Each structure stands twice: as structure tokens, then as C-alpha cells.
C-alpha positions as a Markdown table, in Angstrom:
| # | Residue | x | y | z |
|---|---|---|---|---|
| 1 | Met | -0.1 | 0.1 | -0.1 |
| 2 | Ala | 2.9 | 2.3 | 0.8 |
| 3 | Ala | 4.3 | 1.7 | -2.4 |
| 4 | Ile | 1.2 | 2.4 | -4.3 |
| 5 | Leu | 0.6 | 5.7 | -2.5 |
| 6 | Ala | 4.1 | 6.7 | -3.3 |
| 7 | Leu | 3.7 | 6.1 | -6.9 |
| 8 | Tyr | 0.2 | 7.8 | -6.9 |
| 9 | Ser | 1.8 | 10.9 | -5.6 |
| 10 | Ala | 4.5 | 10.8 | -8.0 |
| 11 | Val | 2.5 | 10.4 | -11.1 |
| 12 | Val | -0.1 | 13.1 | -9.9 |
| 13 | Tyr | 2.9 | 15.4 | -9.4 |
| 14 | Val | 4.3 | 14.7 | -13.0 |
| 15 | Leu | 0.8 | 15.5 | -14.4 |
| 16 | Phe | 0.5 | 18.6 | -12.6 |
| 17 | Leu | 4.1 | 19.8 | -13.4 |
| 18 | Gly | 3.5 | 19.2 | -17.1 |
| 19 | Thr | 0.1 | 20.9 | -17.1 |
| 20 | Phe | 1.3 | 23.9 | -15.0 |
| 21 | Leu | 4.3 | 24.4 | -17.7 |
| 22 | Tyr | 1.7 | 24.2 | -20.2 |
| 23 | Ala | -0.5 | 26.8 | -18.5 |
| 24 | Ile | 2.6 | 29.3 | -18.3 |
| 25 | Gly | 3.2 | 28.9 | -21.9 |
| 26 | Phe | -0.7 | 29.1 | -22.4 |
| 27 | Val | -0.6 | 32.8 | -20.6 |
| 28 | Glu | 2.5 | 34.0 | -21.9 |
| 29 | Gly | 1.9 | 32.8 | -25.6 |
| 30 | Val | 5.1 | 30.9 | -26.0 |
| 31 | Leu | 6.1 | 27.3 | -26.9 |
| 32 | Val | 2.5 | 25.7 | -26.7 |
| 33 | Pro | 0.3 | 25.0 | -29.5 |
| 34 | Lys | -3.0 | 26.8 | -27.9 |
| 35 | Thr | -2.5 | 30.1 | -26.0 |
| 36 | Ile | -4.8 | 32.5 | -24.4 |
| 37 | Asp | -5.3 | 34.4 | -27.5 |
| 38 | Ser | -4.9 | 31.6 | -30.2 |
| 39 | Gly | -7.9 | 30.2 | -32.4 |
| 40 | Leu | -10.8 | 31.7 | -34.0 |
| 41 | Ala | -12.8 | 34.5 | -31.9 |
| 42 | Gly | -16.4 | 33.3 | -31.2 |
| 43 | Gln | -19.2 | 35.5 | -30.2 |
| 44 | Leu | -18.3 | 37.8 | -27.6 |
| 45 | Leu | -21.0 | 37.0 | -24.9 |
| 46 | Thr | -20.9 | 33.2 | -25.5 |
| 47 | Ala | -17.0 | 33.4 | -25.2 |
| 48 | Ile | -17.2 | 35.3 | -21.8 |
| 49 | Val | -19.7 | 33.1 | -20.3 |
| 50 | Ile | -17.7 | 29.9 | -21.2 |
| 51 | Asp | -14.4 | 31.4 | -19.9 |
| 52 | Ala | -16.0 | 32.5 | -17.0 |
| 53 | Val | -17.5 | 29.1 | -16.1 |
| 54 | Leu | -14.2 | 27.4 | -16.7 |
| 55 | Leu | -12.5 | 29.7 | -14.3 |
| 56 | Gly | -15.3 | 29.3 | -11.9 |
| 57 | Val | -14.9 | 25.5 | -11.8 |
| 58 | Phe | -11.2 | 26.0 | -11.2 |
| 59 | Ala | -12.0 | 28.5 | -8.2 |
| 60 | Leu | -14.8 | 26.2 | -6.8 |
| 61 | Gln | -12.6 | 23.2 | -6.9 |
| 62 | His | -9.7 | 25.0 | -5.0 |
| 63 | Ser | -11.6 | 26.9 | -2.4 |
| 64 | Ile | -14.0 | 23.8 | -1.5 |
| 65 | Met | -11.3 | 20.9 | -1.6 |
| 66 | Ala | -9.0 | 23.2 | 0.7 |
| 67 | Arg | -11.2 | 23.9 | 3.4 |
| 68 | Pro | -10.7 | 21.9 | 6.6 |
| 69 | Ala | -14.2 | 20.7 | 6.8 |
| 70 | Phe | -14.3 | 19.2 | 3.3 |
| 71 | Lys | -10.9 | 17.5 | 4.1 |
| 72 | Arg | -12.1 | 15.9 | 7.4 |
| 73 | Val | -15.2 | 14.3 | 5.4 |
| 74 | Trp | -12.7 | 13.6 | 2.3 |
| 75 | Thr | -10.2 | 11.7 | 4.3 |
| 76 | Arg | -13.0 | 9.1 | 5.3 |
| 77 | Ile | -13.1 | 8.2 | 1.6 |
| 78 | Val | -9.3 | 8.5 | 0.4 |
| 79 | Pro | -6.4 | 7.6 | 2.6 |
| 80 | Glu | -5.0 | 10.7 | 4.5 |
| 81 | Ala | -1.7 | 10.3 | 2.7 |
| 82 | Ala | -3.4 | 10.7 | -0.7 |
| 83 | Glu | -5.8 | 13.7 | 0.2 |
| 84 | Arg | -3.3 | 16.3 | -0.9 |
| 85 | Ser | -2.2 | 14.5 | -4.2 |
| 86 | Thr | -6.1 | 14.0 | -5.0 |
| 87 | Tyr | -6.5 | 17.6 | -4.4 |
| 88 | Val | -3.7 | 18.4 | -6.9 |
| 89 | Leu | -5.2 | 15.9 | -9.3 |
| 90 | Phe | -8.5 | 17.6 | -9.4 |
| 91 | Ala | -6.8 | 21.0 | -9.5 |
| 92 | Thr | -4.6 | 19.8 | -12.5 |
| 93 | Ala | -7.9 | 18.6 | -14.4 |
| 94 | Ala | -9.5 | 21.7 | -13.7 |
| 95 | Leu | -6.4 | 23.8 | -15.2 |
| 96 | Ala | -6.2 | 21.3 | -18.1 |
| 97 | Leu | -9.9 | 22.2 | -18.9 |
| 98 | Ile | -9.1 | 25.9 | -19.1 |
| 99 | Cys | -6.3 | 25.4 | -21.5 |
| 100 | Trp | -8.3 | 23.3 | -23.5 |
| 101 | Gln | -11.9 | 24.9 | -23.6 |
| 102 | Trp | -10.8 | 28.6 | -23.3 |
| 103 | Gln | -12.4 | 30.7 | -25.8 |
| 104 | Pro | -10.0 | 33.4 | -27.3 |
| 105 | Leu | -11.0 | 37.0 | -27.2 |
| 106 | Pro | -7.9 | 38.4 | -29.1 |
| 107 | Gln | -9.0 | 42.0 | -29.4 |
| 108 | Leu | -6.4 | 44.1 | -28.0 |
| 109 | Val | -6.9 | 46.5 | -24.9 |
| 110 | Trp | -3.7 | 47.9 | -24.8 |
| 111 | Ser | -0.2 | 47.4 | -26.7 |
| 112 | Val | 3.3 | 48.5 | -25.7 |
| 113 | Asp | 5.2 | 48.6 | -28.7 |
| 114 | Arg | 8.3 | 50.3 | -27.6 |
| 115 | Pro | 10.8 | 47.3 | -27.4 |
| 116 | Thr | 12.4 | 48.2 | -24.2 |
| 117 | Ala | 9.3 | 49.0 | -22.5 |
| 118 | Ala | 7.8 | 45.7 | -23.5 |
| 119 | Ala | 10.6 | 43.8 | -22.5 |
| 120 | Ile | 10.3 | 45.3 | -19.0 |
| 121 | Ile | 6.7 | 44.3 | -18.8 |
| 122 | Leu | 7.6 | 41.0 | -20.0 |
| 123 | Ala | 10.4 | 40.5 | -17.4 |
| 124 | Ile | 8.0 | 41.5 | -14.5 |
| 125 | Ser | 5.7 | 38.7 | -15.7 |
| 126 | Trp | 8.4 | 36.1 | -15.6 |
| 127 | Cys | 9.4 | 37.4 | -12.1 |
| 128 | Gly | 5.9 | 36.7 | -11.1 |
| 129 | Trp | 6.4 | 33.2 | -12.1 |
| 130 | Gly | 9.7 | 32.9 | -10.4 |
| 131 | Met | 8.3 | 34.4 | -7.2 |
| 132 | Leu | 5.5 | 32.0 | -6.9 |
| 133 | Leu | 7.7 | 28.9 | -7.6 |
| 134 | Ile | 10.5 | 30.1 | -4.9 |
| 135 | Ser | 7.4 | 30.8 | -2.4 |
| 136 | Thr | 6.2 | 27.0 | -2.7 |
| 137 | Phe | 9.7 | 26.0 | -1.7 |
| 138 | Leu | 9.8 | 28.4 | 1.2 |
| 139 | Ile | 6.6 | 26.7 | 2.4 |
| 140 | Ser | 7.5 | 23.2 | 1.6 |
| 141 | His | 6.9 | 22.7 | -2.1 |
| 142 | Trp | 7.0 | 18.7 | -1.8 |
| 143 | Gln | 4.5 | 18.9 | 0.9 |
| 144 | Leu | 2.2 | 21.4 | -1.0 |
| 145 | Phe | 1.9 | 19.2 | -3.9 |
| 146 | Gly | 1.3 | 15.9 | -2.0 |
| 147 | Leu | 4.8 | 14.2 | -2.4 |
| 148 | Ser | 5.7 | 14.4 | 1.1 |
| 149 | Gln | 2.7 | 12.6 | 2.4 |
| 150 | Gly | 2.6 | 10.1 | -0.6 |
| 151 | Phe | 6.2 | 9.0 | 0.3 |
| 152 | Gly | 5.7 | 9.5 | 4.1 |
| 153 | Arg | 4.6 | 5.9 | 4.6 |
| 154 | Leu | 7.3 | 4.4 | 2.4 |
| 155 | Phe | 10.1 | 6.0 | 4.5 |
| 156 | Gly | 8.3 | 5.4 | 7.7 |
| 157 | Arg | 7.0 | 8.8 | 8.3 |
| 158 | Ala | 3.3 | 9.4 | 9.3 |
| 159 | Pro | 1.6 | 12.2 | 7.1 |
| 160 | His | 1.2 | 15.5 | 9.0 |
| 161 | Glu | 0.6 | 19.0 | 8.5 |
| 162 | His | 3.2 | 21.8 | 9.4 |
| 163 | Ser | 2.2 | 23.2 | 12.9 |
| 164 | Asn | 5.1 | 25.7 | 13.3 |
| 165 | Phe | 4.7 | 29.3 | 12.3 |
| 166 | Ala | 7.4 | 30.7 | 10.2 |
| 167 | Thr | 8.1 | 33.6 | 7.8 |
| 168 | Pro | 11.0 | 32.9 | 5.5 |
| 169 | Leu | 12.1 | 35.5 | 2.9 |
| 170 | Phe | 9.2 | 37.1 | 1.0 |
| 171 | Tyr | 6.8 | 36.1 | 3.7 |
| 172 | Arg | 8.6 | 38.8 | 6.2 |
| 173 | Trp | 7.2 | 41.4 | 3.7 |
| 174 | Met | 3.9 | 40.1 | 2.4 |
| 175 | Arg | 1.6 | 37.6 | 3.7 |
| 176 | His | 0.7 | 36.0 | 0.4 |
| 177 | Pro | 3.9 | 36.0 | -1.9 |
| 178 | Ile | 2.3 | 32.9 | -4.2 |
| 179 | Tyr | -0.8 | 35.1 | -4.9 |
| 180 | Val | 1.5 | 38.1 | -5.6 |
| 181 | Gly | 3.4 | 36.1 | -8.3 |
| 182 | Phe | 0.2 | 35.0 | -10.0 |
| 183 | Ile | -1.0 | 38.6 | -10.2 |
| 184 | Leu | 2.3 | 39.9 | -11.7 |
| 185 | Ala | 2.5 | 37.0 | -14.2 |
| 186 | Phe | -1.3 | 37.6 | -15.3 |
| 187 | Trp | -1.3 | 41.5 | -15.4 |
| 188 | Ala | 2.3 | 42.1 | -16.7 |
| 189 | Ala | 1.5 | 41.9 | -20.5 |
| 190 | Pro | 2.9 | 44.2 | -23.0 |
| 191 | His | 0.0 | 43.2 | -25.4 |
| 192 | Met | -3.2 | 42.6 | -23.1 |
| 193 | Ser | -6.2 | 41.2 | -25.3 |
| 194 | Val | -9.8 | 41.0 | -24.2 |
| 195 | Gly | -9.4 | 37.3 | -23.2 |
| 196 | His | -6.2 | 37.9 | -21.4 |
| 197 | Leu | -7.9 | 40.7 | -19.3 |
| 198 | Leu | -10.8 | 38.8 | -18.5 |
| 199 | Phe | -8.6 | 35.9 | -17.4 |
| 200 | Ala | -6.5 | 38.5 | -15.2 |
| 201 | Ala | -9.6 | 40.1 | -13.9 |
| 202 | Leu | -11.5 | 36.9 | -12.8 |
| 203 | Ser | -8.3 | 35.2 | -11.4 |
| 204 | Thr | -7.7 | 38.1 | -9.3 |
| 205 | Gly | -11.0 | 38.1 | -8.1 |
| 206 | Tyr | -10.7 | 34.5 | -7.0 |
| 207 | Ile | -7.4 | 35.2 | -5.3 |
| 208 | Leu | -9.0 | 37.9 | -3.4 |
| 209 | Val | -11.9 | 35.6 | -2.2 |
| 210 | Gly | -9.5 | 32.7 | -1.6 |
| 211 | Ile | -7.3 | 35.0 | 0.8 |
| 212 | Trp | -10.4 | 35.7 | 2.9 |
| 213 | Phe | -11.2 | 32.1 | 3.6 |
| 214 | Glu | -7.4 | 31.2 | 3.8 |
| 215 | Glu | -6.5 | 33.9 | 6.5 |
| 216 | Arg | -9.8 | 32.6 | 8.3 |
| 217 | Asp | -8.2 | 29.1 | 8.4 |
| 218 | Leu | -4.8 | 30.5 | 9.3 |
| 219 | Ile | -6.2 | 32.6 | 12.4 |
| 220 | Ala | -8.1 | 29.4 | 13.4 |
| 221 | Gln | -4.8 | 27.4 | 13.4 |
| 222 | Phe | -2.3 | 30.0 | 14.7 |
| 223 | Gly | -4.5 | 32.5 | 16.6 |
| 224 | Asp | -2.9 | 35.4 | 17.9 |
| 225 | Arg | 0.5 | 34.9 | 16.2 |
| 226 | Tyr | -1.2 | 35.0 | 12.9 |
| 227 | Arg | -3.3 | 38.1 | 14.1 |
| 228 | Gln | -0.1 | 39.8 | 14.9 |
| 229 | Tyr | 1.5 | 39.0 | 11.7 |
| 230 | Arg | -1.4 | 40.2 | 9.7 |
| 231 | Gln | -1.2 | 43.6 | 11.4 |
| 232 | Ser | 2.4 | 43.9 | 10.8 |
| 233 | Val | 2.8 | 42.6 | 7.1 |
| 234 | Gly | 0.9 | 43.7 | 4.1 |
| 235 | Met | -1.5 | 41.2 | 2.3 |
| 236 | Leu | -0.1 | 41.4 | -1.2 |
| 237 | Ile | 1.9 | 44.8 | -1.2 |
| 238 | Pro | 4.7 | 45.0 | 1.6 |
| 239 | Lys | 4.2 | 47.9 | 4.4 |
| 240 | Leu | 6.8 | 50.6 | 4.3 |
| 241 | Arg | 8.4 | 49.6 | 7.5 |
| 242 | Gly | 10.8 | 46.8 | 8.7 |
| 243 | Gly | 9.6 | 43.1 | 7.9 |
| 244 | Phe | 8.2 | 40.8 | 10.4 |
| 245 | Arg | 10.3 | 38.6 | 12.4 |
| 246 | Thr | 8.8 | 35.3 | 13.6 |
| 247 | Pro | 9.1 | 34.8 | 17.6 |
| 248 | Val | 11.8 | 32.2 | 18.1 |
| 249 | Thr | 10.4 | 29.1 | 19.7 |
| 250 | Gln | 11.3 | 25.4 | 19.7 |
| 251 | Gly | 11.3 | 23.9 | 16.4 |
| 252 | Ala | 10.5 | 27.3 | 14.4 |
| 253 | Ala | 13.1 | 26.7 | 12.2 |
| 254 | Arg | 11.1 | 24.3 | 10.1 |
| 255 | Pro | 9.2 | 26.0 | 7.2 |
| 256 | Gly | 5.7 | 26.6 | 8.5 |
| 257 | Ala | 2.7 | 29.0 | 7.3 |
| 258 | Gly | 3.2 | 32.8 | 7.0 |
| 259 | Gly | 0.3 | 32.9 | 4.3 |
| 260 | Asp | -0.6 | 30.9 | 1.1 |
| 261 | Ala | -0.3 | 27.8 | 3.6 |
| 262 | Gly | -4.0 | 27.4 | 3.9 |
| 263 | Arg | -3.3 | 25.8 | 0.6 |
| 264 | Ser | -6.2 | 27.3 | -1.6 |
| 265 | Ile | -4.0 | 27.6 | -4.4 |
């Protein structure tokens, strides 16, 4: 059973990684056969409704399956060690559905034609992808995507959640650097189409709703420590003062949760 769980988590991670890399190309318009603006433009209202439904499916899956109440029920059906990988599998399917069925609206909203300015905007977008990737490792990339749980039994470690509160690197300055990375990646576009704008706007709306649910869960988990952190550190924009320093407690060196760790992503 342990070997099957480990194999399951590894296969799911590979599927996720491939889909996520495709999604980056989809948004940036590079190296993939279908991008956010490729294909024939359909009827405006129909395309908006379809695209909104696709993003809604993605948002609902993420928000519902990430909630502690859902996970308590869900782990009666699937093994606890497979819960996170199953979440990632459903998220991967929802993301693949967006890339597959997205209806393009290629009409331009703005276009930056000066090469230097366009290059700077594009660099900001790629920095956003880099920030979110780094941030996943700051809060334990392998646990976030289910590998630690899936391989835990194989190596004799029981599945567990991080219980320590830590604020490494970006988390000292903003509570949700993963979400900041997504926002930069989505909005920093030298050529913004109607479809891309719709994608960015609806995704940002989901992020703001997701933050509300996530911070509620983090307060329930960490109590006054997270309330103090929330008062000291900006949600998405750093506050203009020194960064937050986590109080030193036994075992606190282990990467924990500053934000994004409610795992609504």
C-alpha cells in the first residue's frame, strides 16, 4: 500500500508539473500549440460565459477542497496520505480544462510597442512566475503538492501538517507571495487582449476571495500569532517598515505558514 501511495503521488506530481508548465506557455503565449489568444474568436457574450464558467470550476474546486471541513469528510473516503495528491489531481484537471476549452477574445485592450518597455513588462511577468515557484519551496514544495505525504509511509513517516509558524524571505514582507506572483504573471502583459484581461481580472477576484477563506483558516490554526502577523505585514503589497520577524520558539526553524499555507492555491 505504501508503494502504491508513493507511486500515485509521483504520477500526480508529474501530471501537475506538465500541465502547469503548459499553463505558463498558455498565458505567456510561448512554446505551446494553444495560447490564451490563439484560435478563432467566437461570439463575445458566449466566449465570456464559457471562460467565466471554466475559471469558476477551477476556483470552486480549489476553495471547496482546500477547506478543513471538506478534508475531514474527504479523508473518510481517500487515505489521508493521498488527500493532498488527490486535491492536486483535481486541480490539474481543472487547469487542463481551462487550457483546452478557453475561448479566445484576441481584440487588443492595450499594446506596448516600444521594445524596451515591452521587455520590462515581460520581465515582470516572468519574475512573477519565479516568485511563486520560490515561495512554494519556502513553505515546503513537496508537501504542498502531496509528495511528502505520499512517500511518508514508504519511508516510515506518518503524514502530518506543518504546525510551526515561520515567515521566511518573501513572507517577512507580504503575507501571500504566491498570489502576488500569480497577479504579476497575469497582469504584466505588453499586449493585453480582451481574453487575457478577462482571465487576469477573474483570477484576481478569485485570489482575493481565496485569501479571505485562507486567512480565516490560518487564524483558526495559529490564533494571535497570525493576527499579529496580519497587522504587521501587508497582504499583497509590503508595508513601508521593517519586515516581520517570527518569534523564536522550539522547532520554529522548520518552514511553516506565513500565508498561502491554507493551501487554497
